[in-house]
KEDREN-382630 format. One line per field, with one value per residue: residue in three letters; x, y, z of N, C-alpha, C in turn; residue number from 1. Coordinates in nm, 2 decimals. Example, Ala and Ser with C-alpha at 12.3 -4.5 7.8 and 13.67 -1.06 7.14 Angstrom:
KEDREN-382630
nuza <- [ALA, SER]
neast <- [1.32, 1.28]
nnorth <- [-0.57, -0.22]
nup <- [0.78, 0.71]
caeast <- [1.23, 1.37]
canorth <- [-0.45, -0.11]
caup <- [0.78, 0.71]
ceast <- [1.32, 1.29]
cnorth <- [-0.33, 0.00]
cup <- [0.78, 0.79]
drenza <- [1, 2]
END
This chain:
KEDREN-382630
nuza <- [MET, LYS, LYS, THR, ILE, ILE, ALA, LEU, ALA, ALA, MET, PHE, ALA, VAL, ALA, LEU, GLY, ALA, ASN, ALA, GLN, LYS, PHE, GLY, HIS, VAL, ASP, THR, GLN, SER, ILE, MET, GLN, SER, LEU, PRO, GLU, LEU, THR, LYS, ALA, ASN, GLY, GLU, LEU, GLN, ALA, LYS, ALA, GLN, GLU, LEU, ASP, ASN, GLN, MET, LYS, GLU, MET, GLN, ASP, GLU, PHE, GLN, LYS, ASN, TYR, GLU, ALA, TYR, GLU, LYS, THR, LYS, ALA, THR, LEU, ALA, PRO, LYS, ASP, GLN, GLN, THR, ARG, GLU, ALA, GLU, LEU, GLN, GLU, GLN, TYR, SER, LYS, ILE, GLN, ASN, ALA, ALA, GLN, GLN, ASN, GLN, GLN, GLU, LEU, GLN, LYS, LEU, GLN, GLN, GLU, LYS, MET, GLN, PRO, ILE, GLN, GLN, LYS, ILE, MET, THR, ALA, ILE, GLN, ASN, VAL, GLY, LYS, ALA, GLY, GLN, TYR, THR, TYR, ILE, PHE, GLU, ALA, SER, ALA, PRO, LEU, TYR, THR, GLY, ALA, GLY, SER, LYS, ASP, VAL, THR, ALA, ASP, VAL, LYS, ALA, GLU, ILE, ASN, LYS, ILE, LYS]
neast <- [5.34, 5.36, 5.12, 5.14, 5.34, 5.21, 5.00, 5.14, 5.25, 5.02, 4.92, 5.13, 5.11, 4.86, 4.92, 5.12, 4.95, 4.78, 4.94, 5.00, 4.79, 4.66, 4.57, 4.38, 4.28, 4.04, 3.95, 3.66, 3.50, 3.67, 3.80, 3.58, 3.51, 3.72, 3.69, 3.63, 3.40, 3.21, 3.16, 3.06, 2.82, 2.69, 2.65, 2.47, 2.25, 2.18, 2.10, 1.88, 1.72, 1.68, 1.53, 1.30, 1.21, 1.15, 0.93, 0.75, 0.72, 0.59, 0.35, 0.25, 0.23, 0.04, -0.18, -0.20, -0.28, -0.53, -0.66, -0.67, -0.83, -1.06, -1.13, -1.19, -1.42, -1.59, -1.81, -2.00, -2.07, -2.29, -2.40, -2.36, -2.18, -1.97, -1.90, -1.81, -1.59, -1.43, -1.38, -1.23, -1.01, -0.92, -0.85, -0.65, -0.46, -0.41, -0.29, -0.05, 0.07, 0.10, 0.28, 0.50, 0.57, 0.63, 0.84, 1.03, 1.08, 1.18, 1.42, 1.56, 1.58, 1.74, 1.97, 2.06, 2.11, 2.32, 2.51, 2.57, 2.75, 2.98, 3.03, 3.06, 3.30, 3.48, 3.46, 3.55, 3.82, 3.91, 3.88, 4.07, 4.31, 4.31, 4.34, 4.59, 4.76, 4.74, 4.56, 4.38, 4.15, 3.99, 3.89, 3.64, 3.75, 3.61, 3.45, 3.57, 3.62, 3.87, 4.19, 4.47, 4.84, 4.89, 4.72, 4.70, 4.67, 4.51, 4.41, 4.53, 4.64, 4.41, 4.30, 4.50, 4.46, 4.21, 4.26, 4.39, 4.18, 4.01]
nnorth <- [11.21, 10.94, 10.89, 11.04, 10.90, 10.66, 10.74, 10.83, 10.58, 10.44, 10.59, 10.55, 10.27, 10.26, 10.40, 10.23, 10.01, 10.12, 10.16, 9.91, 9.82, 9.73, 9.83, 9.80, 9.84, 9.77, 9.72, 9.61, 9.62, 9.64, 9.39, 9.22, 9.28, 9.17, 8.90, 8.60, 8.46, 8.65, 8.76, 8.53, 8.50, 8.74, 8.71, 8.49, 8.61, 8.81, 8.66, 8.53, 8.75, 8.85, 8.64, 8.65, 8.91, 8.86, 8.69, 8.87, 9.05, 8.90, 8.85, 9.11, 9.18, 9.01, 9.10, 9.35, 9.29, 9.16, 9.38, 9.56, 9.42, 9.41, 9.68, 9.73, 9.58, 9.66, 9.84, 9.69, 9.50, 9.36, 9.52, 9.35, 9.17, 9.34, 9.41, 9.17, 9.12, 9.34, 9.28, 9.05, 9.16, 9.32, 9.13, 9.00, 9.21, 9.24, 9.00, 9.04, 9.25, 9.12, 8.92, 9.07, 9.17, 8.92, 8.84, 9.03, 8.98, 8.72, 8.76, 8.92, 8.73, 8.53, 8.69, 8.73, 8.46, 8.40, 8.60, 8.57, 8.34, 8.45, 8.69, 8.57, 8.43, 8.64, 8.76, 8.56, 8.54, 8.80, 8.78, 8.57, 8.70, 8.91, 8.76, 8.63, 8.85, 8.97, 9.19, 9.45, 9.58, 9.57, 9.78, 9.88, 10.02, 10.22, 10.35, 10.49, 10.82, 10.92, 10.80, 10.71, 10.70, 10.48, 10.27, 9.99, 9.90, 9.62, 9.50, 9.36, 9.15, 9.02, 8.95, 8.76, 8.57, 8.49, 8.35, 8.13, 8.01, 7.90]
nup <- [13.10, 13.05, 12.93, 12.70, 12.56, 12.53, 12.37, 12.14, 12.07, 12.01, 11.79, 11.61, 11.57, 11.45, 11.22, 11.10, 11.06, 10.87, 10.66, 10.59, 10.45, 10.14, 9.82, 9.53, 9.18, 8.93, 8.59, 8.50, 8.28, 8.06, 8.08, 8.05, 7.78, 7.65, 7.66, 7.49, 7.55, 7.59, 7.33, 7.21, 7.36, 7.31, 7.04, 7.04, 7.18, 7.00, 6.78, 6.88, 6.94, 6.68, 6.58, 6.73, 6.66, 6.40, 6.42, 6.55, 6.34, 6.15, 6.29, 6.31, 6.04, 5.96, 6.11, 6.00, 5.74, 5.79, 5.91, 5.70, 5.51, 5.66, 5.66, 5.39, 5.35, 5.54, 5.51, 5.38, 5.56, 5.81, 6.11, 6.34, 6.24, 6.19, 6.45, 6.55, 6.38, 6.45, 6.72, 6.69, 6.56, 6.77, 6.96, 6.83, 6.81, 7.09, 7.14, 7.00, 7.15, 7.40, 7.32, 7.25, 7.50, 7.63, 7.47, 7.53, 7.80, 7.78, 7.64, 7.83, 8.03, 7.90, 7.86, 8.12, 8.19, 8.01, 8.08, 8.35, 8.41, 8.29, 8.44, 8.69, 8.65, 8.62, 8.87, 9.03, 8.94, 9.02, 9.30, 9.34, 9.26, 9.44, 9.69, 9.64, 9.60, 9.84, 9.88, 10.04, 9.95, 9.64, 9.39, 9.16, 8.87, 8.73, 8.92, 9.15, 9.28, 9.30, 9.26, 9.41, 9.42, 9.57, 9.49, 9.29, 8.95, 8.88, 8.66, 8.44, 8.58, 8.66, 8.41, 8.34, 8.53, 8.47, 8.23, 8.34, 8.47, 8.28]
caeast <- [5.44, 5.33, 5.00, 5.19, 5.41, 5.11, 4.92, 5.23, 5.26, 4.89, 4.92, 5.23, 5.05, 4.76, 4.99, 5.17, 4.84, 4.72, 5.04, 5.00, 4.68, 4.70, 4.46, 4.39, 4.16, 4.03, 3.85, 3.59, 3.44, 3.78, 3.81, 3.46, 3.52, 3.83, 3.66, 3.56, 3.27, 3.11, 3.13, 2.97, 2.69, 2.62, 2.60, 2.35, 2.15, 2.14, 2.03, 1.75, 1.65, 1.64, 1.43, 1.18, 1.17, 1.09, 0.80, 0.67, 0.69, 0.49, 0.22, 0.21, 0.19, -0.09, -0.27, -0.22, -0.35, -0.66, -0.72, -0.70, -0.94, -1.18, -1.16, -1.24, -1.55, -1.67, -1.93, -2.09, -2.10, -2.40, -2.34, -2.32, -2.05, -1.86, -1.85, -1.74, -1.45, -1.35, -1.34, -1.13, -0.89, -0.87, -0.79, -0.52, -0.37, -0.37, -0.19, 0.08, 0.12, 0.14, 0.39, 0.61, 0.62, 0.70, 0.97, 1.13, 1.12, 1.26, 1.55, 1.62, 1.62, 1.85, 2.09, 2.10, 2.17, 2.45, 2.61, 2.60, 2.88, 3.09, 3.05, 3.11, 3.43, 3.55, 3.46, 3.64, 3.95, 3.94, 3.91, 4.20, 4.42, 4.31, 4.40, 4.73, 4.83, 4.71, 4.49, 4.27, 4.04, 4.01, 3.78, 3.61, 3.82, 3.52, 3.37, 3.62, 3.64, 4.01, 4.28, 4.61, 4.95, 4.89, 4.63, 4.76, 4.58, 4.53, 4.33, 4.61, 4.65, 4.28, 4.30, 4.59, 4.40, 4.09, 4.32, 4.42, 4.05, 3.96]
canorth <- [11.16, 10.80, 10.90, 11.09, 10.79, 10.56, 10.80, 10.82, 10.44, 10.40, 10.65, 10.48, 10.14, 10.28, 10.44, 10.11, 9.93, 10.18, 10.14, 9.77, 9.79, 9.73, 9.86, 9.78, 9.87, 9.68, 9.77, 9.49, 9.64, 9.60, 9.25, 9.15, 9.30, 9.09, 8.76, 8.54, 8.41, 8.76, 8.76, 8.42, 8.52, 8.85, 8.65, 8.41, 8.70, 8.88, 8.56, 8.51, 8.88, 8.85, 8.54, 8.71, 9.02, 8.81, 8.64, 8.98, 9.11, 8.81, 8.88, 9.25, 9.18, 8.93, 9.19, 9.46, 9.23, 9.15, 9.51, 9.62, 9.34, 9.45, 9.82, 9.72, 9.51, 9.71, 9.91, 9.59, 9.41, 9.39, 9.57, 9.24, 9.11, 9.44, 9.40, 9.04, 9.14, 9.43, 9.21, 8.96, 9.24, 9.37, 9.02, 8.98, 9.32, 9.21, 8.89, 9.10, 9.32, 9.02, 8.85, 9.16, 9.16, 8.79, 8.83, 9.11, 8.90, 8.60, 8.81, 8.95, 8.60, 8.47, 8.77, 8.69, 8.33, 8.41, 8.69, 8.52, 8.27, 8.54, 8.77, 8.49, 8.40, 8.76, 8.78, 8.46, 8.59, 8.91, 8.73, 8.50, 8.80, 8.97, 8.68, 8.61, 8.97, 9.02, 9.32, 9.48, 9.61, 9.59, 9.86, 9.89, 10.14, 10.33, 10.40, 10.58, 10.96, 10.95, 10.68, 10.76, 10.62, 10.36, 10.17, 9.93, 9.85, 9.48, 9.45, 9.26, 9.03, 8.95, 8.88, 8.65, 8.47, 8.43, 8.25, 8.01, 7.95, 7.83]
caup <- [13.01, 13.00, 12.84, 12.57, 12.50, 12.49, 12.26, 12.03, 12.03, 11.94, 11.66, 11.53, 11.54, 11.35, 11.10, 11.05, 11.01, 10.75, 10.56, 10.56, 10.37, 10.00, 9.74, 9.38, 9.11, 8.81, 8.49, 8.46, 8.14, 7.97, 8.10, 7.99, 7.64, 7.60, 7.67, 7.38, 7.59, 7.57, 7.19, 7.18, 7.43, 7.24, 6.91, 7.07, 7.21, 6.88, 6.70, 6.95, 6.92, 6.54, 6.56, 6.79, 6.58, 6.28, 6.47, 6.57, 6.21, 6.09, 6.35, 6.27, 5.90, 5.95, 6.17, 5.90, 5.63, 5.84, 5.93, 5.56, 5.46, 5.73, 5.62, 5.26, 5.36, 5.66, 5.47, 5.34, 5.67, 5.90, 6.24, 6.42, 6.18, 6.21, 6.59, 6.56, 6.32, 6.54, 6.84, 6.65, 6.54, 6.90, 7.03, 6.76, 6.86, 7.23, 7.14, 6.96, 7.26, 7.49, 7.26, 7.26, 7.64, 7.66, 7.40, 7.61, 7.92, 7.74, 7.61, 7.95, 8.10, 7.83, 7.88, 8.25, 8.18, 7.94, 8.14, 8.48, 8.42, 8.26, 8.55, 8.80, 8.62, 8.65, 9.01, 9.09, 8.91, 9.10, 9.43, 9.34, 9.25, 9.57, 9.79, 9.60, 9.62, 9.97, 9.88, 10.14, 9.87, 9.49, 9.36, 9.02, 8.82, 8.69, 9.03, 9.25, 9.24, 9.31, 9.28, 9.44, 9.38, 9.65, 9.43, 9.18, 8.85, 8.87, 8.54, 8.37, 8.67, 8.66, 8.28, 8.34, 8.62, 8.39, 8.14, 8.42, 8.51, 8.16]
ceast <- [5.41, 5.21, 5.04, 5.26, 5.31, 5.03, 5.01, 5.24, 5.14, 4.88, 5.02, 5.18, 4.95, 4.82, 5.05, 5.06, 4.78, 4.82, 5.04, 4.89, 4.72, 4.57, 4.49, 4.27, 4.16, 3.92, 3.78, 3.53, 3.55, 3.80, 3.70, 3.47, 3.62, 3.80, 3.58, 3.42, 3.16, 3.07, 3.03, 2.83, 2.62, 2.57, 2.47, 2.23, 2.09, 2.06, 1.89, 1.66, 1.59, 1.52, 1.29, 1.12, 1.10, 0.95, 0.71, 0.63, 0.59, 0.36, 0.17, 0.16, 0.06, -0.20, -0.31, -0.31, -0.50, -0.74, -0.76, -0.82, -1.07, -1.23, -1.23, -1.39, -1.64, -1.80, -2.04, -2.14, -2.22, -2.33, -2.29, -2.19, -1.94, -1.81, -1.77, -1.60, -1.37, -1.30, -1.23, -1.00, -0.83, -0.80, -0.65, -0.42, -0.32, -0.27, -0.05, 0.14, 0.18, 0.27, 0.52, 0.66, 0.69, 0.83, 1.08, 1.17, 1.21, 1.40, 1.63, 1.67, 1.74, 1.98, 2.14, 2.17, 2.31, 2.55, 2.65, 2.73, 3.00, 3.13, 3.11, 3.26, 3.52, 3.57, 3.56, 3.79, 4.00, 3.97, 4.04, 4.32, 4.42, 4.37, 4.55, 4.81, 4.81, 4.65, 4.39, 4.14, 4.08, 3.88, 3.76, 3.67, 3.73, 3.44, 3.44, 3.64, 3.79, 4.08, 4.42, 4.71, 4.95, 4.80, 4.69, 4.65, 4.60, 4.45, 4.41, 4.63, 4.52, 4.26, 4.38, 4.52, 4.28, 4.14, 4.36, 4.29, 4.00, 3.98]
cnorth <- [11.03, 10.81, 10.95, 10.98, 10.69, 10.61, 10.79, 10.68, 10.40, 10.46, 10.58, 10.34, 10.16, 10.32, 10.32, 10.02, 9.99, 10.16, 10.00, 9.73, 9.81, 9.74, 9.84, 9.82, 9.79, 9.73, 9.64, 9.50, 9.60, 9.45, 9.18, 9.16, 9.21, 8.94, 8.71, 8.49, 8.52, 8.77, 8.65, 8.45, 8.63, 8.80, 8.57, 8.50, 8.77, 8.79, 8.54, 8.64, 8.89, 8.75, 8.59, 8.82, 8.97, 8.75, 8.76, 9.05, 9.03, 8.84, 9.01, 9.25, 9.11, 9.03, 9.30, 9.41, 9.21, 9.28, 9.57, 9.55, 9.38, 9.59, 9.82, 9.67, 9.57, 9.77, 9.81, 9.50, 9.46, 9.44, 9.46, 9.18, 9.21, 9.43, 9.27, 9.06, 9.23, 9.37, 9.11, 9.04, 9.29, 9.25, 8.99, 9.08, 9.29, 9.10, 8.94, 9.17, 9.22, 8.95, 8.94, 9.17, 9.03, 8.78, 8.91, 9.04, 8.78, 8.65, 8.85, 8.83, 8.54, 8.55, 8.74, 8.56, 8.32, 8.49, 8.64, 8.44, 8.36, 8.63, 8.69, 8.46, 8.52, 8.78, 8.68, 8.49, 8.70, 8.87, 8.65, 8.60, 8.87, 8.89, 8.66, 8.73, 9.03, 9.16, 9.33, 9.50, 9.61, 9.66, 9.85, 10.03, 10.26, 10.40, 10.50, 10.73, 11.00, 10.82, 10.73, 10.66, 10.49, 10.25, 10.12, 9.88, 9.71, 9.42, 9.34, 9.14, 8.95, 8.88, 8.76, 8.54, 8.41, 8.32, 8.12, 7.93, 7.86, 7.68]
cup <- [12.96, 12.91, 12.70, 12.49, 12.45, 12.37, 12.13, 11.98, 11.96, 11.80, 11.56, 11.49, 11.43, 11.22, 11.03, 10.99, 10.88, 10.64, 10.51, 10.46, 10.22, 9.92, 9.60, 9.31, 8.98, 8.72, 8.43, 8.32, 8.04, 7.97, 8.02, 7.84, 7.58, 7.60, 7.55, 7.42, 7.57, 7.42, 7.15, 7.24, 7.35, 7.10, 6.93, 7.10, 7.09, 6.79, 6.75, 6.93, 6.78, 6.52, 6.62, 6.72, 6.45, 6.31, 6.49, 6.44, 6.14, 6.15, 6.31, 6.12, 5.88, 6.00, 6.06, 5.79, 5.67, 5.86, 5.79, 5.50, 5.53, 5.68, 5.48, 5.26, 5.46, 5.62, 5.43, 5.45, 5.76, 6.03, 6.33, 6.37, 6.19, 6.35, 6.61, 6.50, 6.40, 6.66, 6.81, 6.62, 6.67, 6.97, 6.96, 6.80, 7.00, 7.23, 7.09, 7.07, 7.37, 7.45, 7.27, 7.40, 7.68, 7.59, 7.48, 7.73, 7.89, 7.70, 7.73, 8.03, 8.04, 7.85, 8.02, 8.25, 8.11, 8.01, 8.28, 8.49, 8.39, 8.38, 8.67, 8.77, 8.65, 8.80, 9.08, 9.06, 9.00, 9.24, 9.44, 9.34, 9.38, 9.68, 9.76, 9.63, 9.75, 9.97, 9.98, 10.06, 9.72, 9.45, 9.20, 8.97, 8.78, 8.80, 9.12, 9.19, 9.23, 9.33, 9.29, 9.39, 9.45, 9.60, 9.30, 9.08, 8.83, 8.75, 8.47, 8.45, 8.66, 8.52, 8.28, 8.43, 8.55, 8.30, 8.22, 8.45, 8.40, 8.18]
drenza <- [1, 2, 3, 4, 5, 6, 7, 8, 9, 10, 11, 12, 13, 14, 15, 16, 17, 18, 19, 20, 21, 22, 23, 24, 25, 26, 27, 28, 29, 30, 31, 32, 33, 34, 35, 36, 37, 38, 39, 40, 41, 42, 43, 44, 45, 46, 47, 48, 49, 50, 51, 52, 53, 54, 55, 56, 57, 58, 59, 60, 61, 62, 63, 64, 65, 66, 67, 68, 69, 70, 71, 72, 73, 74, 75, 76, 77, 78, 79, 80, 81, 82, 83, 84, 85, 86, 87, 88, 89, 90, 91, 92, 93, 94, 95, 96, 97, 98, 99, 100, 101, 102, 103, 104, 105, 106, 107, 108, 109, 110, 111, 112, 113, 114, 115, 116, 117, 118, 119, 120, 121, 122, 123, 124, 125, 126, 127, 128, 129, 130, 131, 132, 133, 134, 135, 136, 137, 138, 139, 140, 141, 142, 143, 144, 145, 146, 147, 148, 149, 150, 151, 152, 153, 154, 155, 156, 157, 158, 159, 160, 161, 162, 163, 164, 165, 166]
END
């Protein structure tokens, strides 16, 4: 009998503990899209991408011009001169490929630099809302397979907290 009462008391305590947990979910994509910092960062990224694209186009146009000039004079060149021009064209082409890789890396680095403070701001706001609301967990809204009635959407709360952080 004592064992049954102890077991029931333990199950009751576990049930009370489970009920004391508080869950929330947040749509960080919605929050991010609403931030003016994202618009500014995207504008800067697009401007840099356009600048790099223009540089690549200039390099490619120069290569095309040199290649066409070579093709026109190829028949009149001595074999040694042909090899020299072909080597120059190959080197120019390699420089274009290297520049394309460097540009891609530069854009990725710039994107990380621009997005990191925005993501940190959102995480800080989520943590502040979690602490203030005494949530056990706050999940990303796009990740769970099921969200029951016991989970509150705290997206609006996080947006309000972000406005306080500014």
